[in-house]
C-alpha positions in Angstrom: 72.9 105.2 114.6 72.1 102.0 116.4 75.4 100.3 115.4 77.4 103.5 116.1 78.7 103.7 112.6 78.9 107.5 112.9 81.6 107.1 115.6 83.7 105.1 113.0 83.1 108.0 110.6 84.3 110.5 113.2 87.5 108.5 113.8 88.1 108.3 110.1 87.6 112.1 109.7 90.2 112.8 112.4 92.8 111.1 110.3 91.9 113.2 107.2 93.9 116.3 106.4 92.3 117.7 103.3 88.7 119.1 103.0 88.2 116.6 100.1 89.0 113.6 102.4 87.0 115.0 105.3 84.0 115.4 103.1 84.2 111.8 101.9 84.6 110.5 105.4 81.6 112.5 106.7 79.4 111.3 103.8 80.7 107.7 103.8 78.1 105.4 102.2 77.4 101.7 102.2 77.8 100.1 98.8 76.5 96.9 97.3 78.7 96.6 94.2 81.6 94.2 94.7 83.8 96.0 92.2 83.7 99.2 94.2 84.0 97.6 97.6 86.9 95.4 96.4 88.8 98.3 95.0 88.3 100.4 98.1 89.5 97.6 100.4 92.5 96.8 98.2 93.5 100.5 98.2 93.2 100.7 102.0 95.1 97.5 102.4 98.0 98.5 100.0 98.4 101.8 101.8 98.3 100.0 105.2 101.2 97.8 103.9 103.1 101.1 103.2 102.4 102.4 106.7 103.3 99.1 108.4 106.5 98.9 106.4 107.5 102.5 107.2 107.6 103.3 103.4 107.2 106.9 102.2 104.4 108.0 99.9 104.6 111.6 98.5 101.3 113.2 99.7 102.8 115.6 102.3 101.1 118.8 101.1 97.8 119.7 102.7 96.2 121.6 99.8 92.6 122.9 99.8 92.5 124.8 96.5 89.0 124.2 95.2 88.3 128.0 95.3 91.5 128.9 93.5 91.0 126.3 90.8 87.5 127.5 90.3 88.8 131.1 89.9 91.1 129.9 87.1 88.0 129.0 85.1 86.3 132.4 85.5 87.2 134.9 82.7 88.9 138.1 84.0 89.8 136.5 87.4 93.4 137.1 88.6 95.3 134.8 91.0 98.0 136.4 93.2 101.5 135.2 93.6 100.9 133.2 96.8 97.9 131.5 95.2 100.0 130.5 92.2 102.6 129.0 94.5 99.9 126.8 96.0 98.9 125.7 92.5 102.6 125.0 91.8 102.7 122.9 95.0 99.8 120.9 93.7 101.4 120.2 90.4 104.7 119.4 92.1 102.9 116.9 94.4 101.5 115.1 91.4 104.9 115.1 89.8 106.3 113.3 92.9 103.4 110.9 92.9 103.9 110.0 89.2 107.6 109.5 89.8 106.8 107.3 92.8 104.7 105.0 90.7 107.5 103.4 88.7 107.1 100.1 86.9 107.8 98.0 90.0 105.4 99.9 92.2 102.6 99.9 89.6 102.9 96.1 89.7 103.2 95.9 93.5 100.3 98.4 94.2 97.8 98.0 91.4 94.8 99.4 93.4 96.7 102.6 94.4 97.9 102.9 90.8 94.2 103.0 89.7 93.9 106.4 91.3 96.3 108.0 88.7 95.6 105.6 85.8 93.2 107.9 84.0 95.3 111.1 84.0 98.8 112.3 83.2 101.4 114.7 84.5 101.7 118.1 82.7 105.1 119.6 83.3 104.1 122.9 81.4 102.2 124.0 84.5 105.3 124.3 86.7 107.4 125.6 83.8 104.9 128.4 83.0 104.7 129.5 86.7 108.5 129.4 87.1 109.0 131.7 84.1 107.0 134.5 85.9 107.4 133.9 89.7 110.3 133.2 92.0 110.2 130.7 94.9 108.5 133.3 97.1 105.7 134.0 94.6 107.1 137.4 93.6 107.0 138.4 89.9 110.5 138.2 88.4 112.2 141.3 87.0 112.5 139.7 83.6 108.8 138.7 83.4 108.4 141.5 80.8 110.6 144.1 79.2 108.4 146.9 80.7 108.7 145.5 84.2 112.5 145.2 83.8 112.7 148.9 82.7 110.4 150.1 85.5 112.4 148.3 88.2 115.7 149.5 86.9 114.5 153.1 87.0 113.1 152.5 90.5 116.5 151.1 91.6 118.3 154.2 90.3 115.8 156.7 91.7 115.8 155.1 95.1 119.6 155.2 95.2 119.5 158.9 94.3 116.9 159.5 97.0 118.9 157.6 99.6 122.1 159.5 98.9 120.3 162.9 98.9 118.4 162.0 102.1 121.6 161.0 103.8 123.1 164.4 103.2 120.0 166.2 104.4 119.7 164.1 107.6 123.4 164.6 108.3 123.0 168.4 108.0 119.9 168.5 110.1 121.5 166.3 112.7 124.4 168.7 113.1 121.9 171.5 113.6 120.2 169.5 116.4 116.8 169.3 114.6 116.5 165.5 114.1 114.7 163.4 116.6 115.8 159.9 117.6 113.9 158.2 114.8 115.8 160.3 112.1 113.7 159.1 109.1 110.6 157.2 108.3 108.0 156.6 105.5 104.5 158.1 105.6 101.9 157.7 102.8 104.6 156.0 100.7 106.9 159.1 101.0 110.3 159.3 102.6 110.3 161.8 105.4 112.6 163.1 108.2 111.7 163.0 111.8 112.2 166.4 113.5 111.6 167.9 116.9 108.2 169.6 116.7 109.6 173.0 117.6 111.9 173.0 114.5 109.3 171.9 111.9 108.9 175.5 110.6 112.6 176.0 110.1 112.8 173.5 107.2 111.2 173.9 103.8 109.1 171.0 102.8 105.7 169.2 103.3 104.5 168.3 106.8 103.0 164.8 106.6 102.0 164.4 110.3 103.1 164.3 113.9 103.6 161.6 116.5 100.9 160.9 119.1 102.8 162.9 121.7 103.2 165.8 119.2 106.8 166.0 120.1 108.0 164.7 116.7 107.0 166.1 113.3 107.4 164.2 110.0 108.6 166.5 107.2 109.3 165.7 103.5 112.3 168.1 102.6 111.7 170.3 99.6 114.9 168.9 97.9 113.4 165.3 97.8 109.8 166.1 96.7 110.5 165.7 93.0 112.4 162.4 93.5 109.7 161.1 95.8 107.1 161.9 93.1 109.0 160.1 90.5 109.4 157.0 92.7 105.8 157.1 93.6 104.8 157.2 90.0 107.2 154.3 89.1 105.8 152.2 91.9 102.3 152.7 90.6 103.5 151.7 87.1 105.2 148.6 88.7 101.9 147.6 90.4 99.9 147.9 87.2 102.5 145.9 85.2 102.7 143.2 87.9 98.9 142.9 87.8 98.9 142.7 84.0 101.5 139.9 84.1 99.5 138.0 86.8 96.4 138.4 84.7 98.2 136.9 81.7 99.6 134.1 83.8 96.1 133.3 85.1 94.8 133.2 81.5 97.7 130.9 80.6 97.2 128.5 83.4 93.4 128.6 83.1 93.6 126.1 80.2 94.8 123.5 82.8 92.0 124.2 85.3 90.1 120.9 84.6 93.4 119.0 84.9 94.3 120.8 88.1 90.9 119.9 89.6 91.7 116.3 88.8 95.1 116.7 90.5 93.3 118.2 93.5 90.9 115.3 93.7 93.7 112.8 93.4 95.6 114.3 96.3 92.4 114.3 98.3 91.7 110.7 97.3 95.2 109.6 98.5 94.6 111.5 101.7 91.3 109.6 102.2 93.0 106.3 101.5 95.8 107.1 103.9 93.1 108.0 106.6 91.4 104.6 106.1 94.8 102.8 106.4 95.6 104.8 109.6 92.2 103.8 111.1 92.9 100.1 110.1 96.2 100.3 112.0 94.5 101.7 115.0 91.8 99.0 115.2 94.0 96.1 113.9 91.9 96.0 110.7 92.5 93.4 108.0 91.4 92.6 104.5 89.1 89.5 104.6 88.1 87.4 101.7 85.3 89.0 99.8 82.5 87.1 98.1 79.5 88.5 96.1 76.8 86.5 98.0 75.0 86.4 101.3 77.6 84.9 103.6 79.2 85.7 107.0 82.3 83.8 108.3 84.1 85.9 110.9 87.2 84.5 112.5 88.5 86.3 115.6 86.3 89.4 115.0 86.4 92.3 117.5 84.1 95.3 117.9 86.4 98.2 116.8 85.2 100.8 119.3 85.4 98.2 122.2 88.9 97.3 120.9 90.1 100.9 121.1 88.5 101.4 124.5 90.2 98.3 125.9 93.5 99.2 124.3 93.5 102.6 126.0 92.8 100.9 129.3 95.3 98.0 128.8 92.5 95.4 128.6 92.2 92.4 126.3 89.3 92.3 123.8 87.9 88.8 123.5 87.3 88.0 119.8 84.2 86.2 118.5 83.8 83.6 115.7 80.5 83.7 113.8 79.3 81.9 110.7 76.0 82.4 108.8 75.5 80.4 105.6 72.8 78.6 103.6 72.6 75.8 106.2 72.6 78.0 109.3 71.1 81.4 108.3 69.8 82.7 111.6 71.8 82.7 114.9 69.7 83.0 118.2 72.0 84.1 121.0 70.9 83.6 124.6 72.6 83.9 128.0 72.7 86.2 131.1 72.3 90.0 131.0 75.6 91.9 130.5 77.1 88.7 129.0 77.9 90.1 125.6 74.9 89.2 123.5 74.3 92.7 122.2 78.0 93.4 121.8 78.3 90.3 119.6 75.3 91.3 117.5 76.6 94.9 117.1 80.1 93.6 116.2 78.8 91.6 113.2 76.5 94.4 112.1 79.1 97.2 112.4 81.8 95.1 110.7 79.4 94.5 107.8 78.7 98.2 107.4 82.4 99.0 107.5 83.2 96.4 104.9 80.6 97.6 102.5 81.9 101.1 103.0 85.4 100.1 101.9 87.0 100.0 105.4 89.3 97.3 106.6 87.8 95.4 109.6 89.3 93.9 112.8 89.0 90.2 111.8 91.5 87.4 110.9 92.4 87.6 107.2 91.0 84.1 106.7 87.5 85.5 107.4 85.1 85.5 104.5 82.5 88.2 104.2 79.7 88.5 101.7 77.8 91.5 100.3 74.2 92.2 101.3 71.6 94.4 99.5 69.8 95.2 102.7 70.9 95.7 106.4 68.0 95.8 108.8 68.6 96.7 112.5 66.4 96.8 115.6 68.3 97.4 118.8 67.2 98.8 122.1 64.1 100.7 123.3 62.3 102.1 120.3 59.4 103.7 122.1 57.9 106.6 120.0 56.4 109.6 121.9 55.6 111.4 118.6 53.3 108.7 117.4 52.2 107.5 120.8 53.5 104.0 120.3 54.6 101.8 123.2 57.9 100.0 123.1 56.3 96.7 122.0 54.1 98.5 119.4 57.1 100.1 117.9 58.9 96.8 118.1 56.1 95.0 116.2 56.0 97.8 113.6 59.7 97.3 112.9 59.2 93.5 112.7 56.3 94.0 110.2 58.7 95.9 108.0 61.4 93.2 108.4 59.0 90.4 107.4 57.5 92.3 104.4 60.9 93.4 102.9 63.4 90.7 103.9 64.9 88.5 101.2 67.8 86.3 100.5 70.1 89.3 100.3 69.1 90.7 103.7 71.2 90.7 106.8 69.1 91.6 109.9 69.9 92.2 113.6 67.2 92.1 116.3 68.1 92.7 120.0 65.7 91.1 122.5 63.2 89.7 120.0 59.7 89.7 121.5 60.5 91.9 124.5 58.1 94.5 125.9 55.1 92.2 126.1 53.7 89.3 128.1 56.4 86.6 128.0 54.1 83.9 126.7 52.4 86.1 124.1 55.6 87.9 123.1 57.4 84.6 122.8 54.7 83.2 120.5 54.9 86.3 118.2 58.7 86.0 118.2 58.4 82.4 116.9 56.2 83.5 114.1 58.6 86.3 113.2 61.5 84.0 113.1 59.6 81.4 111.0 58.7 84.1 108.5 62.3 85.4 108.2 63.5 81.8 107.7 61.0 81.4 104.8 62.4 84.6 103.3 65.9 83.1 103.3 67.2 86.1 105.2 70.3 86.0 107.4 70.6 87.5 110.8 71.3 87.5 114.5 68.7 87.6 117.2 69.2 87.9 121.0 66.6 86.6 123.4 65.8 85.3 126.9 62.8 83.3 125.7 63.1 79.6 126.3 60.6 78.8 123.5 62.9 80.5 121.0 65.8 78.4 122.2 63.8 75.3 121.8 62.6 76.5 118.3 66.2 77.2 117.2 67.2 73.7 118.2 64.6 72.0 116.0 64.1 74.4 113.1 66.3 74.0 109.9 68.1 77.2 109.1 68.2 78.4 112.8 71.1 77.7 115.2 71.5 78.4 118.9 74.4 80.3 120.4 75.2 81.0 124.0 77.3 83.6 125.8 79.6 81.7 128.3 79.2 82.6 132.0 81.4 81.8 134.9 78.9 80.6 137.5 81.4 80.3 140.2 82.6 83.9 140.1 79.3 85.3 138.6 81.2 86.9 135.8 80.5 86.9 132.0 83.2 85.4 129.8 82.2 87.3 126.7 82.7 84.1 124.6 80.2 82.9 122.1 79.5 79.1 122.0 77.8 78.0 118.8 75.3 75.1 118.8 73.7 75.3 122.2 71.3 77.7 124.0 72.4 79.6 127.1 70.9 79.9 130.6 69.9 83.2 132.1 71.3 82.1 135.4 68.5 83.9 137.2 68.4 81.7 140.3 72.2 81.0 140.3 73.0 84.7 140.4 70.4 85.2 143.2 71.8 82.4 145.3 75.5 83.5 144.7 74.9 87.1 145.8 73.4 85.8 149.1 69.7 86.3 148.6 67.6 84.6 151.3 67.2 80.9 150.3 63.5 81.0 151.3 62.9 83.8 148.9 64.7 82.0 146.1 62.8 78.8 146.9 59.4 80.7 146.7 60.4 82.2 143.4 61.3 78.7 142.0 57.8 77.4 143.1 56.2 80.2 141.1 57.9 79.2 137.9 56.6 76.4 135.7 58.4 73.1 136.6 59.3 72.4 132.9 60.5 75.9 132.5 62.7 75.7 135.6 64.1 72.3 134.7 65.0 73.4 131.2 66.8 76.5 132.5 68.6 74.3 135.1 69.5 71.8 132.4 70.9 74.6 130.2 72.9 75.9 133.2 74.4 72.5 134.0 75.1 71.8 130.3 76.9 75.0 129.9 79.1 74.4 132.9 79.8 70.8 131.7 80.8 72.2 128.2 83.1 74.7 129.9 84.8 71.9 131.8 85.1 69.8 128.6 86.5 72.8 126.9 89.1 73.3 129.7 90.0 69.6 129.6 90.2 69.8 125.8 92.7 72.7 126.0 94.8 70.8 128.6 94.8 67.7 126.3 95.7 69.8 123.4 98.6 71.3 125.3 99.8 67.7 126.2 99.5 66.7 122.5 101.4 69.8 121.4 104.1 69.0 124.1 104.3 65.4 122.8 104.7 66.7 119.2 107.4 69.1 120.4 109.3 66.3 122.2 108.9 64.0 119.2 110.3 66.7 116.9 113.2 67.2 119.2 113.9 63.5 119.3 113.7 63.2 115.6 116.1 66.1 115.3 118.6 64.4 117.7 118.3 61.1 115.7 118.9 62.9 112.4 121.8 64.8 113.9 123.4 61.6 115.1 122.8 59.9 111.8 124.3 62.9 110.0 127.3 62.7 112.4 127.9 59.0 111.6 127.6 59.7 107.9 130.2 62.5 108.2 132.6 60.2 110.1 132.1 57.4 107.6 132.8 59.9 104.8 135.9 61.1 106.6 137.2 57.5 106.9 136.5 56.8 103.3 138.2 60.0 102.2 141.2 59.1 104.4 141.5 55.6 102.8 141.1 57.2 99.3 143.9 59.8 100.2 146.2 57.0 101.4 145.5 55.0 98.2 146.2 58.0 96.0 149.4 58.7 97.8 150.5 55.1 97.5 149.7 55.1 93.7 151.6 58.3 93.2 154.6 56.8 95.0 154.4 53.7 92.8 154.2 55.9 89.7 157.3 57.8 90.8 159.3 54.7 91.4 158.3 53.1 88.1 159.2 56.3 86.2 162.6 56.4 87.9 163.2 52.7 87.0 162.3 53.3 83.4 164.6 56.3 83.3 167.5 54.3 84.9 166.8 51.4 82.4 167.2 53.8 79.5 170.4 55.1 80.8 171.8 51.7 81.6 174.9 51.0 79.5 175.2 47.2 79.8 172.8 44.3 79.8 173.4 43.3 83.4 172.3 46.6 84.7 169.1 46.4 82.7 168.3 42.9 84.0 168.8 44.2 87.5 166.3 47.0 87.0 163.8 44.6 85.4 164.0 42.4 88.6 163.4 45.4 90.8 160.4 46.4 88.7 158.9 42.8 88.9 159.5 42.8 92.7 157.7 46.2 93.0 154.7 45.0 90.9 154.6 41.7 92.8 154.5 43.6 96.2 151.6 45.7 94.8 149.7 42.6 93.7 150.4 40.9 97.0 149.2 44.0 98.9 145.9 44.0 97.0 145.5 40.3 97.8 146.3 41.0 101.4 143.9 43.9 101.5 141.1 41.7 100.2 141.9 38.9 102.7 142.1 41.5 105.5 138.7 43.0 104.6 137.2 39.5 104.5 138.6 38.6 107.9 137.5 42.0 109.3 133.9 41.2 108.3 134.1 37.7 109.9 136.2 38.3 113.1 136.6 41.1 115.7 139.7 41.8 117.8 139.8 40.8 121.5 141.6 42.9 124.1 144.0 41.4 126.7 146.8 38.8 126.6 146.8 35.7 124.3 146.1 32.4 126.1 146.0 28.7 125.1 142.9 27.7 123.2 142.2 31.2 121.8 141.8 31.9 118.1 144.4 34.2 116.7 145.1 36.2 113.6 148.6 36.2 112.1 149.4 39.8 111.2 151.7 39.0 108.2 149.8 36.4 106.2 146.3 37.0 107.7 145.8 33.4 108.5 143.6 32.3 111.5 144.5 29.4 113.8 144.2 28.1 117.4 146.9 28.5 120.1 148.0 25.1 121.4 151.0 26.0 123.4 152.9 29.2 124.6 156.7 29.1 124.9 158.0 32.3 126.4 157.6 35.0 123.7 156.5 32.5 121.1 153.3 30.5 120.6 152.5 27.3 118.7 149.5 27.9 116.5 147.6 25.1 114.7 146.4 26.1 111.2 144.4 23.2 109.9 146.5 20.2 110.8 149.9 22.0 110.7 151.4 23.6 113.8 153.3 26.8 113.3 155.6 28.5 115.8 155.4 32.4 115.7 156.2 35.4 117.9 153.4 36.6 120.1 153.8 40.1 118.9 152.8 39.0 115.4 149.5 37.6 116.7 146.1 39.2 117.5 143.4 37.4 119.6 140.1 37.3 117.7 136.6 35.9 117.9 133.9 35.3 115.3 131.2 38.0 115.0 127.7 37.0 116.0 126.0 37.8 112.7 128.6 35.7 110.7 127.1 32.6 109.2 
């Protein structure tokens, strides 16, 4: 009750459709076996994946058939047609579920498969019902030879009665005896509606009159015998239908245990679906589960607070909490309404939910253990019945905690030591914490006592935690800071709200100096930590921005490098293509020469062809030599733009020699190559200079 677990049960029940699932939700229990908890969590998580993915699961029918299935097992009981159709729907639902669980889905959803793993689908149930009943639950004409005969006779007699009745009504209508209704049925007999004043003028049986006594209902004498036959046949039909349904009930009764299993399976899937729906509502996830006393919550939210804030478009601030062998007890301090109790309740409620098989609103990287005991003391526990004060009741609960706690216990104590003299209550609170530490229990304690904050700071196994507070705006930040105690901000709040400074000063003088200095130190430390945290966030943003810019720059560099490689490859491909084209042309010319040589009729023609071939091969060899020389010169020299002047180095285009211009004569230039001057056209020269890296 103190953790409001019953509200979670109510939310879960609202998502249930079947009585089976509602019953399970209302009686939801906390378990301690890892196998059960793990299976329940996996089933909820797998169904949540179906819901999130918009995938269909065949559990549409809302069937509450426990009474009908129990009737099947009672000798002499008979189910009616509509009840059998419900049973058929049950069997059909299981048929759809078994078909849904094909090989791939059994592999993908092993936990959901576990629900149907110990049973089988029996197609004879639907087949047996379909042989007797139609889709409306009516017994078929061919369900038995006797029923077929009875209904055939009924059909004939009713047709005879209809034709005879039509003739009688037509005759009476002409006589002006028939009322507006003309005909009706009373007591299972077909009658004609006459004006009351004419009822004595027709032979037959008077079956009654209208409320106004203006209309009389008479069975004509001519139809009495046919009506009797039809009435008798209808009774025979009812008896035969009842006999057939009784036989069908006996035939299906052998499947009563299997049908009860089917009923429970549908209810179980409905329950799992409800858990998945609740998880979607509260943003529940499947944390890592460990079979030891351990709490590691990442971005945990109180589910009820999360739903409330979601309805009001507010943000729920998550909390991170870790309890392990090194830090088993967390002492949370801070101002009132700062979120201490909410944090405590969050951890407690999530642990209850987890051990009940419910997904919890935490980050999936959270790790949650399994505890054998959960002990809770929250709020005012004053007992009128036993005449106990708040503090007496508090101590009684603490006595139980200390006597029964162990290494598998998770406890929650709100305002430890409250309700008594601060000094004496604080002393007892220290003793209680020391005892719980000795018992290796894990838990969370909230307090305002300074001595407990000091104790937590120096006692192995206990760690301080503070709820952050915005002193400037006097607003709680609902954020848990691990590793330091929190200030109560008593005097700060009084000063900020405008209380008379003289009154605040008098109150400060009444407080022990050490006590006041410690609270003031905690106050200043918390604000410094908040500033450091703010600067840390800003620094982290700058680091992230730097990483982003670095990544963009690397991307641009890689892009440019890739562009250069592509261009180089294009150039290489171009050279290769030119080379291939040249070789193909050489091959074509040589083949033509060989062909001409073979056709040559005299020796002179053959000699001429041989000279042409030699010249072609010489030009090819010379081209290769020139290419090598050109590549060598390209690596050593680079071309200069502009006109050629005296004193410049130049490259001769034809023979690829390099020399120095000594004189320019019109369109010609004198170039000294070594010691030899050569006169050459300017258009066959290129001005060059040696590259800097050339040795």
